[in-house]
N, C-alpha and C positions, 0 to 999 in steps of 0.2 A: 504492498499499503502505500501511498506517496502523500505529504503533506507538504502546503504551501502559507509561509509566512509573509505578511505584506504590512509593511510599519517603513515610513520615510525616514524612520530612527533607525539607522544602521548598525550602532551599539543593542538597538531594543532587539534586531533580527539576530544578531548574536551570542545575546543572553537570552533567546529563546533555542534559539541552533546547539548552542551547549549547555544550557543548562535541564534540557527534557532528556530524558531516554528513552529516544525515539525507538528504538531496537525492542526494548522491553516493549511498548507499546505496538510491536507488527509495521512500525512506518519501516520501509528501505529506503525510500529518498526522500529528501526536506527541501522544496524549493523555495527559493527566496525570491520577493519581488517589491522595490522601493516605489513603486509609480501604477495605480491602476491601469494603466493600459498594458504595463509590462505584464501586471498578474492576468488580466485577460489572456495575453498572446501564452502564457505559459498554461491558461487553462485552457486554450481551445487547442493546443498541439501535446497535453500530457492529460492522463489518467490521473486525477485528483481527487484524494477521498476524504480530505480534512481541511478547511480553510480557517486560518487563525488572522483576524486582521486588525490594524488599530480603526478608528474610525473616523476622525478628524485628520486630515492630510491636506498638503497645500494644492494637489492637483486632482482632486474630485476622492470623497471619500467613501469610508468604507461601504457606508449605505449603500452606494449609488453603485459599488462594483456588485452587492449583492442581489440587487435590483437587475441590473445586469444579469445576472446568472441564474434569476428568476424568472424571467420574463425569455430568458431564453430553456425553460423545460429544467435547467439544472437542481437537482434538491441537494448539493452534500451538504454535511451537516459545517457551520460556521460558528464559529466563536469571537465574538468583539472584545476585544482589549481596547480599553480608557482609562482616562485619568481624573474621568470626572461624569457625574451619574448627571447626562443631560436629559430631560424627559420626554422632548421630541424625537432624540436618537431611539432611546429605548421603544418608546411607543413604536416607531419604523422596523424596528428590530425585532418586534412582536409579531407585527403583521408579515416581515419576507420568514418567518417561520429561523430566525436566526436559533442555534443550540442554547447558546449562554450567552452573557451580556457581562463580563468580568471587571471590574474595578480594580484596577492595579494601587498598589505595588504587589508584583506577581508572587504570589507562594508557589513555587514549582511542582511540591509534592500535589497541593491543591490543583492547580493545572491541570498535571496528568491525570488525575482520574478523575478529572471535567472531560478531556481528552478521551481520555478511554471509553467513558461511557457514552460518548458521542460517537464512536467509532462501533461501538457495539450495538447502539440503536440504527447505525446506517447498515452494517451488516445485517440485521435484522431485517429491515423494510428488503433488503436484496432480495435477503431469502425466503420470506415471508410465502411466495406463493412455491409449495415445494414440488408439485408436481407440472407436465409441461403444458397441460391442458390449463391449468390456472395463468399460467406466465402466459399463453397466449391472449387471455381472456384482458389480463392486463395492458397488452399491449394495445389492443385493439379499445379497451374500456375507456381507462387511462392516461398511456404514454399515447394514444393516436399514432403509432410509429406504424402501421399495418391497415391496407385500405378491406373495406367492407367484404371484398371479392377474395382478395387475397386471404382475408381470416377465416371468410368460412371455407374455404378449401383446404386450408392447415387444418382448421377444427376437425374437420373429418378424418383424419388423422386420428384422431382419441374420440368423436362422436359421433357416430356416423348419421345419428336420427336428426342431426339439426342439419337444417337448411332457413335458406334467407325468408322463408315463409312462416317460420316460427315468431312467436310473441311473447316478451318478460314483461312484467311488472319488475321496473328497476327499485331497488330499496338502498335504504341505508340506517344501520343499525348502531345509535349510539349510546354508550353504557360509562356511567357515573360508578368508580369502583373505590373514591376517595373519599375519603370522613375526614373529622375533625376529633383527635386523641387528645384525651387530657388539656382540651383548650388551647395548644400551641402546636399540634405536631401532626404534621397532612400524610396519611398513610393510607395503602390502598388495603382494603379491607382482605383480600384473599393475596398469598403467597405467591402462588403461582398463577398468571392472570391467564395462560392459555391453558387452563383448567375450565378456567368459565368461557373463555372461549367453546371451549367441547361440549361443555353444557349447553351453550347456546345453540352453537349447532344442531346435536338432537332435540331439542326444544324444536327450532325450525321444521325439521323433518317432522317431527309427531304433530305439529300444528298446521302443517302446510301438506303433507301427505307423503304417498310413494312417488308420486310425480316429480315431486323435489329432492327425493334424495338421488333419483335417476337422474333429470335435466338439470335441476337447478344448480346453483352456486353460491357459494355464501366465502368469504377472504377475509383478513385483515385488510385493511387499506390504510388509515393512520394509527401506527400500534403507539403511539403516543396520547394519542387522545381517543383511544379505544374506539375506532370508527369501525366498523365494518359494512359492506357492501353484499348483497344478497341478489342473485336475479333469481325471480319467481315464476318457472314456466306455467304458460296458460295453453289448457289443452283445448287441442283444435276443435275439439265435441263441445268443450263449453264457451269456444269466442272472447271477443273482449269487447261484450256489451256492460254495463253499470250494474247488471246482478252481480257477475264476476267478482266485477272491482268490489263494489259493496261486501261481496263474500273477503275478498283477500283482506280488504281493511279491518272488517271485524276479526279475523284471523289473529293480524297485526295485534288491534287492540288484546288479543287474548299473550301473544305474547309477552306484551308491553306487561300487563297484568302480573302473567305468569313469573316474570324477572323480577316482579319488585316483591311477592307473596310468598316464592319458593328459594329465589337468589339474593334475595334482601337487596335490590341494584335499584335505584332509580335507571331509566333508561327514556330516548324518545326514537318517533319510530319516524321516517320520510319516506312516502310509497309514489309512485307515478300511477298514471293508467298502463295499459296493456300496450307494449310496444314493439314493432317490428327489431330485426338485429341489425338492419341499418342504423336506424334512428337511437340505438341506445346511447352510445358515446354522448348526443349531445345531451338526453335527458339527463342521466348521469348528471353534466354540468349542469344541467337546473338544479336537482334536487340540492348538490353542493352550496348552489347560491341560498336556494330556499333553508338550507340550514344556518349559512349564516346568519339571511336576514330575520331570524329566528328566534332567539333567545328565549321567549318564552313557551317553553318546551318538554319541560321535566313531565313523565309519563304519559306523553301525548302521542300520536298520529298524526301527523301531518299528512298534506297532499300538497298538488302541485296547483291545488285552488286556492290556497293560502299567498298565491303571489298577489295579493291587493294591494292596492298604493300605501304607500306610507304615511301614514298620519304626522303633523309637525309634532316633534316631542313636545314645542310649547317654551315657556320659560326657561333658560338654563339654571342647573344647580347654583344657588345661590351659596358661591365659597365666601362671602365675607362675615355669613353668618353661622357657619358649621366651622371657620376657623374660632370665633368666638366660643362657640361650644369644646371643640380642643384644647384652647388655651384653660376655659376652664372646668377640663376633666367630668365633665359631663357625660359619659360613653354612651349609657341608656338614650340619653336625647339624641347624642351624636348619630346613634343605630337609627334610628326611629324616624330622624328627619331625610335619613339617605335609603331608609327602608320606604318611605314613602315620595320620596325622588321617582326612584325605581319603578314605582307602583301605576306614577302617571304614564309613565314611558310606554307600560304594558296597557294602559289602558288606554294610549295612544295609537297602539300600533308600532311602537320606535323603539322597543328592547331589541334591540339586533345586536350580534358580535360587534359591531364597531361603537354602536352608544354604551355597550359595558365596558368596551376598552379604553375608551374616551374619558370615561366617570373612575373607573379604578386608576387612572394616570392622574385626575385633579386631584383624588383623594389621596393617593402617595405624595403627592406634592406636598400640601397640605400637611402633612405628617412627619414628613421630611424636615417642613421650615418650624415645624412645631419642636421640632427634637433639637434641630440647629441651632434654635433660639436658646436652648439651656445646653448647649454644647454639649449634646450627647450624642456619638455616631450611630446612626442609624442600626446597623449592625449588632452594634451592642444590646438590642429592642427585637429587631427581626432576624427569623431566624433565616440566613441566606435559602438553605431548601425550600420554606416552605415559598419566602419572595419569588424566587426563580418555577416554583409551579403554578404559580396565580400568572405569572408572566406568559405562561404558556398554555392556560390553561380558560383564562378567567372570558376569553370570549365564543365560549364553545355553549353558555346555559345560562342562568339565571341559577340555577343551583352552586356551580362554581361561586358566583357574584356573593349568593348568602352565607356561603360559607366562607368568603373571605372578609365579610365582613365581624362573622362570629368570632374569626381568627382575631381582627384585629382590636376589635372589642372587650376580648378574654386576655389578649397581651397588655393591649394598654390602660386596662384595667388592675390589673396588674402591678403594673411598672407604677401606677398611680398610688398607690398606697403609702401610709405614711413613712415605710419602715425605709431608712437610708442606705446608701451605700453599704456601708459599714456594717449596718445590720443584716445586708443580704450575703457579704462576704463571711459575717461569723457564721451565717446559717447556711454557708457554704461549703465551710471548713468543719462543719458540725454534722455535716451530713456525708463525709467525704470520712469523716474519724470515724462513722455509725457503720458505712457501707463498703470500707476498703479493700474486704473480702471479696465483694462480688465484681461481674464485668462493667462494669462503669466508663465509657469514653467522653474525649470532653465535648461531646458534641451532645452527650446524655445530659450534663452537666448546662452546659448552654439552655438545652431547652428546658429544664425543671429553674433554672435561677434568671434564666433571661440576660447573661451575659453572653458577648459574643466569644466563641473555641478560643479564640489566640488571646484574647483580653482576659481567660481564664489561665491563660499560661503566665501571662504578665502578672495576675497576682500572687499565684505560687511562687512566682521567679521572687516577687516583693517582700511576700510576706512569710514563704518559709525557704525562700533563699535556694529553691531547685525547682527539676519543673513537676508537674502534674502525675508524669509516672516515675519518676525518681523517687516522691511524695508516698505515691502508692507502693515501692516497693520497700522502701524505708518503714512505712508500717509495719505492711507484712513479715519483715523481717524482724523484728522487735518482735511481733508476735512469737514468732516460729521458735527463737531463742524464748524465752516464756514456756512454751510448752515441749520444748526438747529437756529443759531445765526442772518444771515442776510436774509433770506429766511421764507415764509409760506409753504413751502414746505411740505409736510405730512413724518412724521418720517419714513413708508414704504416704499414711492418712494425716500425716501435721500438712503434709505438700498439698491436698486437698481442700484441708481446713482452712488453710488460708488462701486460698485462691491458687493453687496451680494444680491443673490436672497431668502436668506433664511433669513426670519426678525430675526426669534429667537435667530439665530447665531448672526447675526449684534451687537443687541442687549447684549449679552453677552458680547462679545469683548469691545464696549463701554462701557460696566459698568466696567469690570475690568481693564480698561484701565484709567476712569475717577474717578470711586466710585458710580457712576449715572447712570439710563438706560438714554437714549436719550431724553424719553417724560422729566423726571426729569429737565435734563437741560436744556429746550426749558424754561421751566417755571422758573428757578431760575434764566436763564441769560436773 
């Protein structure tokens, strides 16, 4: 695989080239460009698998480069690197489906993880259609790389029963597997989302019947957004009349209901009327637009008849009033104001992905201003993972926007409690001193105490004179000494008791700390 770094600062390019262990990430070649036009030339002449680009450059921005790529059908994952958070840039990056918007200075370990995740998602998207038949459908429906005649000819190799007279109901099925845990953690309800896809496929076959299992199609379209495409074949003897369409709509409603009741997942279903094979690509495009224009979609079945003219959203959000409420720390009123405004958008038929994104960025701007006036870095309050999640999902549905509001209210309500930072640090150390035998990462502590993971490291360095992990090791080794001298517990059991299931690793740590092994220590003591 190949990577491309684009930055007008040659020192940044060199630092990225040397600071990242590209070979470990599976990157064979790292291309470098210092101007947008140079980057375009490299991409046009080479297979590039991931892009790392600065945003603000003298001869064209990184946003311009990504716009060029998307306009030409190139969906490679892009990671933007920037020195400051510009909401207009962030919003446009979100619209262009950038993988990450990363604020400098660069933490190479963290950036390596982001690159790895981007490559994994890219590979997953590339291989999501496991059979040649599915890939052929993808080439025809999504990528439009094949003419209808060539498609039908090649499809005969996999499904000789399909011909240009066949009709299908085109549908998009969106699931929402993410929930808010403990008020501040965005988690997927299922450890393996592919298991859910399998259950949904079985549900489709069960509801739509045997004809769907033999001639229908269901495949992941956008794995990050949990969107599936399904083609429901129309039996020739039933035709494409309104009665058959109404039956399909009723079956779609049954799938939405069952998904909610049995799988405990919210969903949205977008369906077309019966269309010929020749019309499927354009119909799919219309459905994707329908999905984008209707964020009021939770547990609903929407059809192309919902392409009604949009009503103006009316008065914009009164940001002055909202800023006053934020400064007063009245988060319940904040919640009600935003909720009431989104309800107006819904009532006017203007609750779209675009309006949700705009509202999201307006609120974020106010919150960042509030924190900036308090001289508090936003990353000390808002989880990076949660922020990136909402960046990438907020436009999909009102459901994720409500999740975002709940998250903001929970986080800022806790932040606004009268505890001082000193009190929070005391609580942090008390918790660690009580749970040091457990597996607790810096990120876990960050979510619990609303500190940035890097700030937690600074706290331990400042207050304890050592890193967080060194402090954990110190506490565990002291407990090990106590157990070795005061009990007859076997050394291997002591290793488990203080948090190490790898006995050899525990022995090495103990010897490094005290100069002798645990067994030797017990003998001399």
